[in-house]
Structure formats: C-alpha cells, structure tokens
C-alpha positions in Angstrom: 3.5 -6.8 -7.2 3.8 -4.7 -10.2 2.9 -1.1 -9.3 4.4 1.5 -7.0 2.4 4.2 -5.3 3.2 7.3 -3.3 0.5 7.5 -0.6 -0.1 10.5 1.6 -2.1 9.5 4.8 -3.9 11.8 7.2 -5.3 10.2 10.3 -8.1 11.9 12.2 -9.3 10.2 15.4 -13.1 10.7 15.7 -14.1 13.0 18.6 -15.2 11.0 21.7 -13.0 7.9 20.9 -11.7 6.4 24.1 -8.0 6.7 24.5 -7.8 3.0 25.1 -9.2 2.3 21.6 -6.8 4.8 20.1 -3.9 3.1 21.9 -5.0 -0.4 20.8 -5.4 0.6 17.2 -2.0 2.3 17.1 -0.3 -0.8 18.6 -2.1 -3.0 16.0 -1.1 -0.5 13.3 2.6 -0.9 14.1 2.3 -4.7 13.9 0.4 -4.6 10.6 3.0 -2.1 9.1 5.8 -4.6 10.0 3.8 -7.4 8.2 3.2 -5.2 5.1 6.9 -4.3 5.0 7.9 -8.0 5.3 5.6 -8.9 2.4 7.0 -6.1 0.2 3.9 -3.9 0.2 5.3 -1.1 2.4 8.7 0.0 1.1 9.3 3.3 2.9 7.4 5.5 5.3 8.1 9.1 6.3 6.5 11.7 8.6 7.1 15.3 7.7 8.7 17.1 10.6 6.1 18.8 12.8 3.1 17.3 11.0 0.6 14.6 11.8 0.6 12.9 8.4 2.6 10.2 6.7 4.0 9.8 3.2 4.9 6.3 2.0 6.1 4.3 -0.9 3.9 1.2 -1.3 3.7 -1.7 -3.8 0.6 -3.6 -5.1 -0.8 -5.1 -8.2 -2.8 -1.9 -9.0 -4.6 0.9 -7.1 -7.7 -1.3 -6.4 -5.5 -4.0 -4.8 -3.6 -1.3 -2.9 -6.7 0.2 -1.5 -8.6 -3.0 -0.7 -5.9 -5.5 0.2 -3.2 -3.4 1.6 -4.3 0.0 2.9 -7.7 -1.3 3.8 -6.1 -3.8 6.2 -4.6 -1.1 8.4 -6.3 -1.0 11.8 -6.5 2.8 11.6 -7.8 2.8 8.0 -11.4 3.8 9.0 -9.9 7.0 10.4 -7.5 7.6 7.5 -7.7 9.6 4.3 -5.5 8.4 1.5 -4.1 10.4 -1.5 -2.7 7.8 -3.9 -0.4 8.6 -6.8 0.8 5.8 -9.1 4.5 6.3 -10.0 7.1 4.7 -12.2 10.9 5.1 -12.4 12.1 8.3 -14.1 14.7 7.7 -16.9 17.2 9.8 -14.9 16.5 8.1 -11.5 19.9 7.4 -9.9 18.4 4.5 -7.9 18.6 0.8 -8.5 17.7 -0.4 -12.0 
C-alpha cells in the first residue's frame, strides 16, 4: 500500500428497506471493517459527535484501488457516498516518521 486517503462517508438507507436487511448489512459491515483494519487498509475511523457520517484514514495503492478493492467491498457501499482526498505527510507532522 502506498497511498493514504481521508474518506468521508455518508450512508443513506433507501426508503422501504426492511430493518432485517439493514441489521444484516450493518453486522457484515462491522466484520468487513475488522478485516480491512487487519490488512492495513483501514487505519482509523471517526464519527463526528451527533452526526450520521464517518471520517476515516485509509490506505491503498491508489484511489482506483481504494474505491474498487477496499471501499467497494463494504456491505453498505451501495448505500454510501464517498468523498476521497489523497493525503501525504506534512513536513511539520509530529507523528511517526
């Protein structure tokens, strides 16, 4: 994995979707998120307080790989909108080098 991306995700459940389907997809989403974290693709994930969206730090070869082979594998992805921003370390970043 060579690229890092900040991804904002908004999930909108289609009207009329049975609650059982929503529950099944959310459970599968949690499993897939753990798998993506274990493989190094999902680095961090936050939910802004009081909002129904997520912001995460993700890793992939490039944006096409991220969209097709990482985000596209999320069970909720058909209901998600993704705003992807490629990022790189800032020279003054106090984090790990």
